[in-house]
Backbone as ProteinMPNN parsed JSONL, in Angstrom:
{"seq_chain_A": "MKNSDDHYKIASLNDTATAITIIKEAENQLTQITGHEVTLIAYEKNEEE", "coords_chain_A": {"N_chain_A": [[65.444, -37.372, 98.144], [66.989, -38.56, 100.993], [69.916, -38.911, 103.055], [70.992, -41.451, 105.407], [71.098, -40.28, 107.983], [69.45, -38.094, 108.033], [70.248, -35.421, 108.322], [71.196, -34.232, 106.135], [70.417, -33.697, 102.65], [70.184, -34.849, 99.249], [71.75, -32.619, 97.09], [70.183, -30.286, 94.961], [71.124, -29.792, 91.822], [70.266, -29.154, 89.335], [69.971, -26.764, 87.801], [72.474, -25.693, 87.765], [74.964, -25.476, 86.045], [77.712, -24.856, 86.213], [78.502, -25.838, 88.748], [78.052, -28.571, 88.364], [79.9, -29.107, 86.354], [82.298, -28.622, 87.748], [82.19, -30.683, 89.658], [82.252, -32.954, 87.97], [84.796, -32.62, 86.812], [86.395, -32.89, 89.091], [85.788, -35.543, 89.755], [86.938, -36.843, 87.534], [89.674, -36.18, 87.889], [90.2, -37.405, 90.381], [89.721, -40.046, 89.678], [91.848, -40.474, 87.908], [93.995, -40.192, 89.699], [93.55, -42.244, 91.586], [93.137, -44.519, 90.082], [90.789, -45.81, 89.978], [87.314, -45.713, 89.181], [85.622, -42.848, 90.262], [82.88, -41.477, 91.939], [81.291, -38.567, 92.827], [79.062, -37.244, 95.251], [76.76, -34.719, 95.823], [75.675, -33.129, 98.702], [73.308, -31.223, 100.599], [72.713, -29.262, 103.519], [70.032, -30.213, 105.563], [67.291, -28.203, 105.927], [65.253, -28.473, 107.728], [65.871, -28.781, 110.356]], "CA_chain_A": [[66.186, -38.491, 98.719], [67.815, -38.155, 102.127], [70.823, -39.948, 103.527], [70.476, -42.183, 106.555], [70.98, -39.548, 109.246], [68.454, -37.035, 107.817], [70.778, -34.077, 108.508], [71.512, -33.734, 104.802], [69.669, -34.268, 101.538], [70.882, -34.71, 97.971], [71.659, -31.246, 96.589], [69.57, -30.103, 93.649], [72.059, -29.048, 90.97], [69.7, -29.183, 87.987], [70.165, -25.508, 87.079], [73.783, -25.17, 88.135], [75.915, -26.114, 85.13], [79.078, -24.662, 86.698], [78.733, -26.784, 89.847], [78.118, -29.918, 87.786], [81.192, -29.177, 85.66], [83.341, -28.737, 88.77], [82.112, -32.038, 90.23], [82.729, -33.906, 86.956], [86.25, -32.468, 86.699], [86.98, -33.481, 90.294], [85.663, -36.996, 89.591], [87.953, -37.276, 86.562], [90.992, -36.069, 88.507], [90.321, -38.449, 91.402], [89.82, -41.323, 88.963], [93.223, -40.574, 87.422], [94.89, -40.36, 90.845], [93.329, -43.512, 92.288], [93.056, -45.64, 89.155], [89.453, -46.384, 90.114], [86.264, -44.743, 88.887], [85.134, -42.163, 91.454], [81.647, -40.708, 91.783], [81.05, -37.66, 93.948], [77.651, -36.955, 95.482], [76.616, -33.431, 96.504], [74.624, -33.023, 99.715], [73.106, -29.925, 101.223], [72.186, -29.404, 104.87], [68.584, -30.245, 105.645], [66.841, -26.995, 106.615], [64.158, -28.803, 108.626], [66.363, -28.949, 111.73]], "C_chain_A": [[67.091, -37.973, 99.825], [68.765, -39.277, 102.481], [70.331, -40.476, 104.866], [70.329, -41.346, 107.823], [70.047, -38.346, 109.162], [68.942, -35.612, 108.109], [71.083, -33.414, 107.156], [70.597, -34.382, 103.786], [70.496, -34.078, 100.271], [70.667, -33.288, 97.453], [71.049, -31.223, 95.195], [70.485, -29.209, 92.809], [71.55, -28.953, 89.533], [69.994, -27.932, 87.174], [71.521, -24.884, 87.344], [74.872, -25.858, 87.311], [77.355, -25.989, 85.627], [79.409, -25.648, 87.808], [78.881, -28.201, 89.322], [79.444, -30.115, 87.07], [82.329, -29.364, 86.649], [83.356, -30.141, 89.356], [82.639, -33.071, 89.237], [84.245, -33.832, 86.79], [86.954, -33.094, 87.901], [86.902, -35.004, 90.235], [86.74, -37.528, 88.65], [89.354, -37.236, 87.165], [91.206, -37.154, 89.56], [90.423, -39.831, 90.781], [91.239, -41.528, 88.454], [94.193, -40.845, 88.566], [94.781, -41.754, 91.443], [93.379, -44.727, 91.382], [91.722, -46.365, 89.224], [88.423, -45.311, 89.796], [85.701, -44.181, 90.189], [83.876, -41.393, 91.085], [81.45, -39.866, 93.031], [79.557, -37.35, 94.03], [77.564, -35.673, 96.291], [75.417, -33.482, 97.449], [74.482, -31.575, 100.127], [72.451, -30.153, 102.584], [70.667, -29.334, 104.831], [68.115, -29.065, 106.483], [65.741, -27.26, 107.635], [64.582, -28.93, 110.074], [66.104, -27.729, 112.564]], "O_chain_A": [[67.872, -37.046, 99.61], [68.474, -40.449, 102.243], [69.339, -39.978, 105.397], [69.499, -41.678, 108.669], [69.877, -37.642, 110.158], [68.132, -34.685, 108.142], [71.208, -32.193, 107.062], [70.063, -35.468, 104.013], [71.399, -33.243, 100.231], [69.534, -32.813, 97.386], [71.377, -32.059, 94.353], [70.597, -28.01, 93.064], [72.33, -28.698, 88.615], [70.241, -28.027, 85.972], [71.699, -23.679, 87.167], [75.604, -26.71, 87.815], [78.139, -26.926, 85.475], [80.491, -26.235, 87.806], [79.742, -28.95, 89.784], [80.048, -31.182, 87.172], [83.226, -30.175, 86.419], [84.425, -30.727, 89.533], [83.391, -33.966, 89.62], [84.906, -34.861, 86.644], [87.985, -33.75, 87.75], [87.851, -35.685, 90.625], [87.377, -38.543, 88.935], [90.138, -38.165, 86.969], [92.278, -37.756, 89.621], [91.132, -40.695, 91.297], [91.78, -42.629, 88.553], [95.116, -41.645, 88.416], [95.792, -42.376, 91.769], [93.633, -45.84, 91.844], [91.545, -47.411, 88.601], [88.628, -44.136, 90.102], [85.349, -44.929, 91.101], [83.819, -40.738, 90.045], [81.444, -40.381, 94.15], [78.88, -37.214, 93.01], [78.215, -35.545, 97.328], [74.304, -33.828, 97.053], [75.425, -30.792, 100.016], [71.72, -31.125, 102.772], [70.092, -28.491, 104.144], [68.508, -28.943, 107.643], [65.336, -26.338, 108.344], [63.741, -29.164, 110.942], [66.454, -27.702, 113.744]]}, "name": "protein", "num_of_chains": 1, "seq": "MKNSDDHYKIASLNDTATAITIIKEAENQLTQITGHEVTLIAYEKNEEE"}
């Protein structure tokens, strides 16, 4: 899945438990700060450029 400008694609974090934990912790902290549920999405640069 690519975003609309095709410079980035969704990062594959399937085998990266530490990265997923960091993202979930950041989501929880931002949710507490803002009072709204926050979801973070990880992108990686598209290497096809």
